[in-house]
N, C-alpha and C positions, 0 to 999 in steps of 0.2 A: 237560757237567756245570756246575752253578751254582757260583759262588764262595761261600766262607764269608763271610757278612755278618751283622752283629749286628742285633738287634731290641730294642726297649725292654723287653720282658717275656720273660725267659729261660724262663718256664714254657710259652710257646706252642710248639706242635709245628711241624715242617717249616719251620724258620726260613729256609732258603735259598729254598724255593719261595715262601714268603710275601713275602720281599723281591723275588723275581722278579715276583710279582703286583703289588706296589706300583709297580715300574718300568714294567711293561707297561700298567697302568691309567693311570699318569701320562702315558704317551705316546699313549694312545688318544683318538681323537675320539669314540668311543662306548664308555664304560666301563659295564659291566653287573655287577650284584651280585644274589645270591639266597641264600636258605638253604633247602636241600632235601635234601642228602645229603653224605656224604663219598665221596671217590674217591681215597683215599691209595694204593691198590694201583696205580692208573693213574699217579699221580705218581711212584711208584717206577720203573715201567716206562719212562716217558717222560723223566723228569728225573734219575733215579738217586738221589733222596733217600729214605731209609727213615724212616718214622715211628717216634718213640720209643715210642709206645703200640702195643704188639703186639696188635692186635685186628682183627676183621673190620670192613668198612665198614658204615655205617648209612644208611638211607634214610627220610626223612620223607614225601617226596612226589615221584612222577615228574613231576607237572605243573609244579611250580615249577622243576624242573631242565630239562624238555624245552622249556618256554616261553622260558627264558633262552637255551638253545641255539638255539632258533628265531630269536631276535633277533640272536644272534651270527652265525649263518649268513647271515641277511638282510643284516647290515652288511658282511660279507665279500663277498657277491655284488655289493654296491653299490660295492665298492672302498674302503670306509671302514676306517680302523684301529680295531680293537676288541679288547676283552679281557673275560673273565668270571672272577669269583672267587666262591667259596662259603666263607665263613669257618668253616663246620663242620669243614673239614679241619685247622684250625690251633688248635683250642681246647686248653686246658691239660688235664692228666691228670684233675684233679678235676672239671672241667666236662665232660670226655668221659664220665665215669661217669654224670653227671646226664643227658646227652643219650641215652646208651644206655638209661637207665631210661625216659625219655620214649618212645623207640621201642618198647621192650618192652611198656609199658602200651598204646601205640597198637595194637600187633599183637594183644594180648589182647582189647582192645575190639573189634577188627575181626572176631574169630573167635567171640565169645560174645554172643548176642543180649541177655542181661540186662545185661551190662556196657555194651553199645551203648545200651541204654535209659538207664542212669545217665549215660552220656556226653552224651546228648541233653539231659538235664535240667540238667547242670552245664557245658555246653560253654563258654560265655563266661567263667565264673569260672575254670574249669580252664585255659583258654588264657592268661588273664592271670597265672596263678601258675606256669606252666611256666618252667623256668630257661633257656629258649632265648636270651632277650635278653641276660642277663648273660653267658652263655657266649660268644656270638659278638661282643660289643661290641668288645673289645680288638683281636682280629685284623682285624675289619672296618674299624675306624678307622685302624689302621696301614696296611692295604692301600690305603686310599683317601686317605691323608694328603697326597699330592702331586697328586691329580687336580684339573684346572682346568676340566673340562667337566661339564655336567649328567650326573648318574649315573642310569641306568635301573635301577630296583629292581623285582624280580619277586616280592618278598615284603614284606608290610607290616612285618615285624620289622626287616629291613635298612633299609627306607625311613624308618621312624620314628627309628631311631638316627641316621641321617645328617641328617635334617631338624633334629633337636635340636642338631646340631653346626653348623648354619647352611649346610649344603651344598645345592646346587640339585639337586632330585630329581624325576624323572619316575616316579611310582608306578603300576605296572601293576596295575589291579584285575582279578584273574584270572578272576572269575566274574560272572555277572549277579546279584550279591548283595553287599550292603554289610555287612561285619562291623564290629563296634564299633571294632576296632583301626584301621580306615582313617580314623576320625574323630579319633584321638588328637592328631595334629599338623596337621589339615586347615586350621586357621586361619592357619598360617604361610605367608607369601608365597613361600617358597622351595620349595614342593611343588606340582607339577602332577599331575593324575590322567589316566591313559589308561584309558577304560572300555569295556566290552563293547558296549553299545548305548545308545540314547537313554533307555530306561526306567531303565537303571542310573545314568545321569547324573542323571535326575530324582530317583531314590531317594537318591543321595549328597547332592545339594543339600538335599533335604528333611530328611534325618537330621542334617546339619550344623546346619541352622537350629534343629531341635528340641533340639540340644545347646547352643544358644546361641553357636555358632561362626560366624564370617564366612568363607564360602567363595565367592569370586567365580565366576560361571559361566564366565568365560574361563579359569579354571584347571582346568576339566574338559573334556576332549576325547574325543569318541566316536571310537575307533580300530578297534574290532573286536578279536577275540581273536588273539594271536600264534601262528601256525601255521608250522611249519618249511617253508621253501620247497621242500625236497626232497619233503615229503609232498604239497604242492600239485601238484608235477610229476607225481606218481603218477596223477593223474586223467586225464592225457592219453591213457592207453591203456585207459581204462574205457569200457564200453558197457552200456546197460541190458539188453541181450539176450544178452550173452556167456555167462551162466551156463546158458542153455537148451541149449547145445551140449556141456556138460561137467558134472562134479559141482559143486554149489554150494560156494563157498569161504568159510569162516567163520574169523574170528580171535576167540578167546575170551580175555578179558584181566581181570586184577585190577589193583588199585592198589598204590602203594608199600608199604602196610602189610599187604596181603593181605586186602582187604575181599571180602565176598560168597563166602567159601570154600564153605560148605555149599550155597549156591544154585548155584554153578558146578559143583560135584561132581554134584549131582542132574541138572542140565541135560546134563552130559557123559554120565552113565549112560543117560539117556533118548535121547541122540543117537547113542550108540555103534553100535547096529545099522545106522543109516543110513551111518555112516562105514565100517563093515565091508562093507556092500554097495556101497560106492563111489558112493553118491548125494550124499554130503557129504564134503568134505575140510577139515581143521582145522589152524590154527596156534594153539598154546596158549601164551600169554604168562604166564610165572611170575615175571617181574621178577627180583629178587634173592632170592627166597624159596624155600629148599630144601623146605619142607613142601608148597608148591604144586607144585613139580616132582614130588615123590614122589606127591602125590595124582593128578596127571595120568597119571603112569606107571602107577599102580595101577589106575585105571579103564580105561585103554587096554589094559593087559595082561590084565585080567579078560575082555575080549572078543577076545583073541588078535589084536589089530590091530597091525601093525608100526609102529614109530616110526622115522622116517628120521633118521639122524644127520647127513645132508647137508641143511643148512638151505636150500641152493639148489635142492633137488629139489622143483619146483613141482607135480609130479604125485603126490606121496606122500600116503597117507591121513592121516598125522598127523606134525607136527613140534612140538617144544617149544623155546621161546625162554627160556633161563635163563642168568644169569651172576651171579657174585658182585659184579660191577661194574655200577653203574647206567649208566655211560657205555657199556659194551659192550651191555648189555641194550637201551638206548634206540636205539643205532645199528642193532642187529640188527632191532628192530621196524620201524624206518624202512625198512630195506633189504628185509626179507622179509615184513613184515606188511601195511603199507598198500598197496603197489603190487599185491599179489597178491589181496587179499581182495575179495569182493563185499559182505560184511557183517561187522559187529562185534557180538558179544555182550559187553557191558561195562556197568559202572556208568556212569551219565551224568555222569562227572567232566568238568571243563573240558577237560583235555588230551585224553582219549580221544575224547570226543564231538566236539569241535572238529576234531580231526585226522581222525577217521573220515569225517565229513561232507565235509571239504575234500578228502579222497582219493577222493571219489565213491562212498562206501559207505553202505548202509543200516545202521540201528542197532536191535538188540533190547536194551532196557534192563534191567539188573538193578536191584535195590532201591536207591534213592538213599541216600547216606551222610549227607546233611543237607539243609537248606533250599536251599543253593546248588545242589546237584545236582538237586533237584526242579525248580528254576527252569530249569536247563539242559535237563532232560527235556521240560519244558513247551514251551520254545522250539522244539526240534527235532521235537517231536510236531506242533506247529502248522505246521511246514514240511513235514509229511508225509514225514519222513526216519526217524523213530523210532517204535517201538511198544514197549510193555512186554513183556518176554519171559515166556512162560507156562512156568514152570519145570517143572511136572509134565506138560506137554502140548506140549513144544517141537517134537516131530516133526510132530504134526498142525497146529500153528501154522504151521510152515514150509511144509507142503503147502498149507494154506489161503492163505497169503500169496502163494505162487507161483501157484496156480490163479486167484486173484482179480486177479492182475496188480499186487499191491501192491509186491512186490520190484522189479519192473521200473520202476514209476513212482517209487518212493522213490530208486532209484539215479539215475534221470533228474533228480529234484528235487535230489539232492546235486550232480550235475554242472552243474545250472543255478542253484546257490545264489547269493544276492546277494553281490556282491564284498566287502561288509563282512566276511564270514566268511573271505575269502581274502587280504585286504590289511592285516591287523592289524599285521604286522611292518613293512611299508612305512610305514604311518601313524604308528606309534610312533617309528620312526627319523626321519620328517619332523618330528614334534613335538620330538624331542630336538635336532635340528639347528636348528630354529627358535629354541628357547630358548637354545641355545648361542650364537647370534648376538647375544643380548641381555644376556649376563652378562659379568662381568669375568673377568680371568685367574686367579681363585681359585675358580671354580665357585660364586660367590656372586651373588645377584640385585643 
């Protein structure tokens, strides 16, 4: 158990764990921050501290969580001391209600096309007015107050807060797309950017110039996307021809807010006869979303297909990955999704598309959630790893892709993908260590 320790703001939750985060981050050679989700139930289990706010955990994004975990695992594999914090866990009661509202609105937008249209029209304005920054600022600054090394930030919100405080930051640009928020503090000398590819670097430099801000090219490094090293290891047992000797293995996934629900339900309805006849086997990823789990269960039950409760049963017709904890949901997907699957049916989000390709899988893309996902889809389509899923014709599409050899060739392309897509974690860590050798003992340039 952690000792009782005081913190400057008594309104912040989980004070003992927050103090523990401050201690571990200060002792780390690779401190990592993000804002993606709360995992207070996991804190209770592992550290024994119960949150004062009695409520279920919230998730903004699997991607900003899983990419931060990827860097953490990569640092551990290199023998570097490292720690990760998400200030979402420690916000005050009043700010917690605001963040819950943001998540609720996000989930509604994800499920209703008209609201999605409004979101597309007002995206930048809405993001700039969401209360995330105000909510996470105090716990983030406290947790990092004694850090002396450059901090890897996996979300622009955490990065911008720390840069304004004069901290040395490596900001991971998580998509091949430059949001306006990446430009907010880009002219400060204490921020370096780790970007997806050279096109993203060019776009960042161009947009900074258009904003009248000075961003030197040497502060922008092409690293590739951060993929968990455990996912990359999954490719070792993959073959372009394995699926010809058994049922095709598909992992169907949603995002942290439950995007593409209607699209996924329709695909599963059309795919169910193939599952029932054992031509296809599925792992259905529901993240932390009960309504997705219920939807999966309803469609599968409609066709009298058994759902295995044993997630390790690799020969079952259907399995569902669901947990109220994003930590557990992500770990289960890494363990039972990526190593097992031939292909993913998923929105082309940074995390899922990067991870699926790195694991040696083909991708059938759901409708992109925004411009950044359209960019991701375009990149992997040009690599002949991704095709747009034909929602109403998924069975015929899979048959055609099998018969024309596309599935085999796309798996082969994923297995032969450029090392840029596999070495993002390694390159981000190298950048952080390089900058660490140039800064003073207070994490300042």
